[in-house]
Each structure stands twice: as C-alpha cells, then as structure tokens.
C-alpha positions in Angstrom: 7.4 -11.4 7.5 5.2 -10.6 10.5 3.2 -11.7 13.7 -0.4 -11.0 12.5 -2.2 -9.5 9.9 -4.7 -7.8 11.4 -5.5 -4.1 11.2 -2.4 -2.2 12.0 0.1 0.5 10.9 3.1 -2.2 10.4 0.6 -4.5 8.8 -1.0 -2.0 6.7 2.4 -0.9 5.1 3.6 -4.7 4.8 0.7 -5.3 2.5 1.3 -1.8 0.9 4.8 -3.3 -0.1 4.2 -6.7 -1.2 1.8 -5.6 -3.5 3.5 -3.5 -4.8 6.3 -6.4 -4.8 4.0 -8.4 -7.0 3.2 -5.6 -9.2 6.6 -5.2 -9.9 6.6 -9.4 -10.8 8.7 -10.3 -7.4 7.0 -13.4 -6.4 5.6 -12.8 -3.0 4.8 -14.7 -0.1 4.0 -13.9 3.5 4.7 -16.0 6.9 3.1 -14.8 10.4 2.6 -17.2 13.4 -0.9 -15.7 14.9 -2.9 -16.3 11.5 -5.6 -17.7 13.6 -5.7 -14.2 15.0 -7.3 -12.4 12.2 -8.1 -12.4 8.9 -8.4 -8.8 8.3 -5.9 -8.6 5.0 -6.7 -12.3 3.6 -8.9 -10.7 1.0 -6.2 -8.1 -0.1 -3.8 -10.1 -0.6 -6.0 -13.5 -1.9 -6.6 -10.6 -5.0 -2.9 -9.5 -5.6 -2.2 -13.5 -6.0 -0.2 -13.3 -2.4 -0.1 -16.8 -0.7 0.1 -16.5 3.1 2.0 -19.3 5.4 1.8 -19.4 8.8 3.4 -21.2 12.3 1.1 -22.2 14.7 3.0 -22.8 17.7 3.0 -21.4 21.0 6.5 -22.9 22.6 8.8 -19.7 21.8 11.7 -21.9 20.3 10.0 -24.2 18.8 8.3 -21.2 16.6 11.7 -20.1 16.2 13.2 -23.0 14.8 9.7 -23.9 12.6 10.0 -20.3 11.0 13.6 -21.0 10.0 12.5 -24.2 8.8 10.0 -22.0 6.6 12.2 -19.4 5.5 15.0 -22.0 4.2 12.1 -24.3 2.3 11.7 -20.8 0.3 14.7 -19.7 -0.2 14.3 -16.3 -1.0 16.4 -13.7 -2.0 15.2 -11.1 0.7 13.0 -10.9 3.6 11.5 -8.2 5.3 10.4 -8.4 8.6 8.3 -5.9 10.3 8.3 -5.5 14.4 10.4 -6.5 16.8 9.7 -10.6 17.5 9.1 -11.2 14.2 12.5 -9.6 13.2 14.3 -11.4 15.7 12.8 -14.4 14.6 14.3 -13.3 11.5 18.0 -12.5 12.8 18.0 -15.9 14.9 17.1 -17.6 11.2 19.9 -16.2 9.6 22.5 -17.6 12.2 24.0 -20.0 10.0 24.9 -19.5 5.6 22.1 -18.0 3.8 21.8 -16.3 0.9 18.7 -14.0 1.6 19.1 -10.4 2.3 17.3 -9.3 5.6 15.5 -5.8 5.9 14.3 -5.3 9.7 11.8 -3.0 10.0 11.4 -0.7 13.0 8.3 0.4 13.2 7.5 2.2 16.7 9.3 5.6 18.4 8.3 4.0 22.3 10.3 5.4 24.8 10.4 1.8 26.5 13.0 1.0 23.9 15.5 3.1 25.8 14.5 1.5 29.2 13.0 -2.2 28.9 15.9 -4.5 28.6 14.0 -6.7 26.5 13.3 -4.2 23.4 17.0 -3.3 24.0 18.3 -7.1 23.8 16.0 -6.9 20.3 18.0 -3.8 19.2 21.3 -5.0 19.5 20.3 -8.2 17.8 19.9 -5.8 14.8 23.5 -6.7 13.8 22.5 -10.0 12.5 20.1 -7.8 9.9 21.8 -6.3 6.0 19.6 -3.6 6.8 17.3 -1.8 9.5 14.3 0.1 7.8 12.9 2.9 10.5 10.1 4.7 9.4 11.0 8.1 11.3 13.8 10.0 12.1 13.1 9.6 15.4 13.0 6.1 15.3 15.9 5.9 14.2 17.8 8.0 17.0 16.0 6.0 19.6 18.0 2.7 17.4 21.3 4.4 16.8 21.2 5.6 21.3 20.5 1.8 22.3 23.0 -0.1 19.7 25.3 2.3 18.6 27.1 -1.0 17.5 25.2 -1.1 14.5 27.0 -0.2 11.2 25.9 3.5 10.2 26.0 2.1 6.7 23.3 -0.9 7.0 21.2 2.0 8.9 17.6 3.8 7.0 14.6 5.6 6.7 12.1 5.2 4.6 8.7 6.5 4.9 5.4 5.2 5.0 4.3 4.5 1.2 0.9 5.6 -0.6 -0.8 3.5 -2.8 -2.2 6.3 -5.0 -4.7 3.6 -6.5 -6.4 3.6 -3.3 -6.0 6.8 -2.1 -8.2 8.9 -4.1 -9.2 12.6 -2.7 -12.6 13.6 -3.5 -12.1 16.7 -5.5 -15.1 18.4 -5.0 -15.1 18.0 -1.1 -16.4 21.1 0.4 -14.7 21.7 4.3 -16.8 22.4 6.9 -20.3 21.5 4.4 -22.4 19.6 7.5 -23.7 20.8 10.6 -20.6 19.5 12.5 -16.7 20.0 11.7 -16.2 16.4 11.2 -12.8 14.6 12.8 -11.4 11.2 11.5 -9.2 9.6 14.1 -8.1 5.5 12.5 -6.4 4.2 15.3 -6.0 1.0 17.5 -7.5 1.6 20.7 -4.2 1.9 23.2 -3.1 4.2 25.9 -0.5 5.3 24.6 -2.9 6.6 21.6 -4.1 9.1 24.1 -8.0 8.9 24.3 -7.8 9.8 27.6 -6.5 13.4 26.7 -8.1 14.0 23.6 -11.2 13.9 26.3 -9.8 15.8 29.0 -9.1 18.5 26.2 -12.7 18.4 24.5 -14.4 19.1 28.2 -12.3 21.9 28.1 -14.2 23.6 25.1 -17.1 25.6 25.5 -20.7 24.0 25.1 -20.3 26.2 22.1 -17.5 25.2 20.6 -18.3 21.1 21.5 -21.8 21.8 19.5 -19.4 22.2 15.9 -17.4 19.4 16.4 -17.9 15.2 16.1 -15.0 13.3 16.3 -15.2 9.7 14.4 -12.8 7.2 16.1 -12.2 3.9 14.0 -10.2 1.9 15.0 -9.8 -2.4 16.6 -9.7 -2.6 20.4 -7.7 -6.2 20.2 -5.7 -5.1 23.0 -8.5 -5.0 25.5 -7.6 -7.8 27.8 -5.3 -5.6 29.6 -6.1 -1.9 27.9 -8.8 -0.5 28.9 -8.7 3.2 27.4 -11.4 2.5 25.1 -13.3 1.3 28.2 -12.4 3.4 30.8 -12.7 6.3 28.0 -16.1 5.8 27.3 -17.5 6.0 30.7 -15.4 9.8 31.2 -17.4 10.7 28.5 -20.6 9.6 29.6 -20.0 10.8 32.7 -18.9 14.3 31.3 -21.9 14.2 28.7 -20.1 14.2 25.7 -21.8 11.5 24.2 -22.1 14.0 21.1 -19.4 14.5 20.3 -17.5 11.4 20.1 -18.2 8.0 17.6 -16.3 4.5 17.9 -16.5 2.3 14.8 -15.0 -0.8 14.3 -11.5 -0.8 12.2 -12.4 -0.8 8.3 -11.1 -1.6 4.7 -12.9 1.4 3.2 -11.2 4.2 6.0 -9.9 6.5 2.6 -13.4 7.1 2.4 -13.9 7.9 5.7 -11.3 10.1 5.8 -12.4 11.6 2.3 -15.7 12.8 4.1 -13.5 14.3 7.1 -12.9 18.2 7.5 -9.0 16.8 9.6 -7.3 13.9 9.9 -5.9 13.3 13.8 -4.3 11.6 15.6 -3.0 12.4 19.9 -0.5 10.2 20.9 1.9 10.4 23.6 4.5 8.3 20.6 4.4 6.8 17.4 6.6 5.2 15.0 5.6 7.3 11.7 0.8 6.9 11.8 0.2 6.0 8.6 -3.2 7.8 9.3 -1.4 11.1 8.9 0.3 10.6 6.1 -3.2 8.9 4.1 -5.0 12.4 5.7 -1.9 14.9 4.1 -2.4 12.3 0.4 -6.3 12.8 0.5 -5.5 16.5 0.8 -6.7 17.0 4.4 -5.5 19.1 7.6 -3.8 17.8 10.2 -4.3 18.0 14.0 -1.7 15.9 15.9 0.7 15.9 18.7 4.2 16.6 18.4 5.4 13.3 18.2 7.7 11.0 15.7 9.0 13.2 12.9 5.2 14.8 12.9 6.9 18.6 13.7 9.4 18.1 10.9 7.1 17.7 8.0 4.1 19.7 9.4 4.0 23.2 10.3 1.8 24.3 12.9 -0.6 27.0 11.5 0.6 26.7 7.7 -0.6 22.4 7.2 -1.6 21.4 10.8 -3.1 22.0 14.1 -0.2 21.1 16.7 -0.2 19.9 20.1 1.7 18.8 22.8 0.6 15.1 23.8 0.9 16.0 27.5 -1.4 18.7 28.1 -4.9 18.2 27.6 -5.1 22.5 27.0 -2.7 22.1 23.9 -4.7 20.0 22.7 -7.9 21.6 23.6 -5.9 25.0 21.9 -5.4 22.6 19.0 -9.3 21.8 18.4 -10.6 25.6 19.0 -7.7 26.7 16.4 -9.8 24.0 13.9 -13.3 25.5 15.0 -12.2 28.7 14.2 -10.2 27.9 11.0 -12.1 29.2 7.7 -13.4 26.8 5.5 -10.9 28.0 2.4 -8.3 28.1 5.5 -8.7 24.2 5.4 -8.8 24.0 2.3 -5.3 26.0 1.4 -3.8 23.7 4.7 -5.1 20.0 3.0 -3.3 21.3 -0.5 -0.2 21.7 1.1 -0.2 18.9 2.8 -1.4 17.2 -0.6 1.3 18.7 -2.6 4.2 17.0 0.5 2.5 14.1 0.8 3.1 13.2 -3.4 6.7 14.2 -2.8 7.4 12.5 0.2 4.9 9.1 0.1 4.9 7.6 -3.4 4.6 4.1 -3.5 7.1 3.9 -6.7 10.2 6.2 -4.5 9.1 4.0 -1.9 9.5 0.7 -3.6 12.5 1.7 -5.6 14.2 2.3 -2.0 13.6 -1.2 -0.9 14.5 -2.7 -4.0 18.3 -0.5 -3.4 18.3 -2.4 -0.1 17.9 -5.9 -1.9 
C-alpha cells in the first residue's frame, strides 16, 4: 500500500520489494489511492506480473472504508504500507479482527515529526501495526522519541534494497575523462532538497573551479503547486550567471545509466529518511558528495569514500565541492570501489527480502 506510484524514493523501494517477492513466488498486489496521478511504475509492475488496484475517493473517511473493504477482499497474509497516510489507513483497517501481518514503513527522518501534531499522531498509531520498519537509524530515533510507548521488539531498521539486475556498474568507466567533472543528483524538487544551498555553494567557487563542474539534476517537480524551489532556483542561477553549471532533467527510469556516466553521485538535502540515490551511487562504484543527514555519516567517511558537508552551510558545501574538484581520478576510483564493496554488503536485495520475510 502507498498513496501513488509516481517517481519517488518510497515508491521505488516498494516496487523493488514487490518485484523481489514476486520472483520468490509470492502473490503480490498494489493498492493505491492516487493512481490517476502517475503511471510512472505501471510498465515495471506489468512486466513483473503485478496488478495495481486503486480507490478513487477524495473523502478521507470514505477512502479509509473503501480501502479497508479492498484489503479484506484480498484476505492477504501480509500488508506492507509505506508513508504516513497509507500506513495509517492500513492500521485503521486492521482494528477489527484480521489475519494479516501489518508492516508500517517509516521513510522520512523529517524533524517536523517532532513538532507537528498530525505527524506525531500517525507515529502513535503504529501501536496497531505488527512491525514498524524504518530505513535509517536516524528515522527510528525519531519514532522512539515521539512514541516511546511502542514495543521495542516491533521496531526495526532495514536499509534500502538494491536490484543487482539493474545496477550494473560500468567496469570500463574512466573518472574525469570528460571536459567537466559530472555530478549527478537524483531527487525530486522540494525546498528540503536544498537546491538553494547548492546554488549558493557553487557561487562561492572560483570561476576556474566552476568551469570544471557540471551538475545534472534528475527529478520530478510534482510539488510545484506549493513548492517553488525549482522555479526560484532557476531564477537565481540565471541571476548569478551559473547556467553552464546546472542542467535540470525530468525523472527517468534510465537513471542508473545516467549514474554510470557520472563522476560522483550527490545529495544536498536538509534531512532524509535514507536516500535511494546515495545507496545506488555507492552500489555503482561512485564517490558520494552529500550533506550529513540521516545515516550518511554512519556509512560514509569524509575523505575516504565521500565528500561531506553541513546542509545549513553554503561554505561547507562549497568546500566539499572543492575537495571533489581537486581529487585525482585515481582517488575517486578508489573511493568508488570502497563504496561498491560496502553497498553490496549492506543493500543486497536478497538479504533485505530475507529481513522482511522474518517479519511475516
């Protein structure tokens, strides 16, 4: 269960889990309530033989009742619900006697969960789930802080899974072989993704440093009705004369090929659950440029396999970019190799599927 199958980190992970369970012989279905919003993953799920069912209902109470009816009609053995509202709907659907195990997926370490009454309420409702899975220690720390009454035995950290069939490194890739060093960012456009901080950091670089850099940002702008970070960022890029550095692209299912062509994979967010793009970049043998959010400081070490920065400091981000620009190609290759080895140990899909099966 999830709200929509648009391009997004939670969606990508749930689709990967679904396809993995299907290969293991499970009967897998999706239940969403904004199907008309996007068909981004329809072809992927269709190819895997996974059906998508939806409830088209704008009234919140009726939506819960209709989705509850769907769940009972399926009579599943397990329900996995990612994101706050889908998890809440699944939890409310299971208040009456039922036979399935409910796994609620926490995918964001947003500090808003500590303050906003609505988000705190959702965390307390996890008492009705059989297991709560966070994708980072930082995320789970917030869950424990807000809802200390939850049984510790039902709280788990399971990292994002990587699909080895899709994530095939380019073994012949030569770092820094292009005219510019290519940084790839795979992220939706939201204020929390900190495009503004990145722009300010690039402005702090010297002209010679900027000439050596290109930043390719791939991601959807589905929040544009209320989040104007991309529009404002593009205007600032124009005002600062940084058009040669930044290139923006739509979200693409071909993102792994784009990552293979990059010299580094980057993310400059102010907070995260645990970002898919960083896991995938590591798996593909790329050095990482990232802000110290979520579990990134636990897995990546500045100067060893990453260039880390403070998300609230444009000077810090600029310093990380400078270290990347100054690094020798051989150093970047060694950093990428270290990341690939770590990623294969932490994010192996079969291991992740095993961990979920234990919760069933």
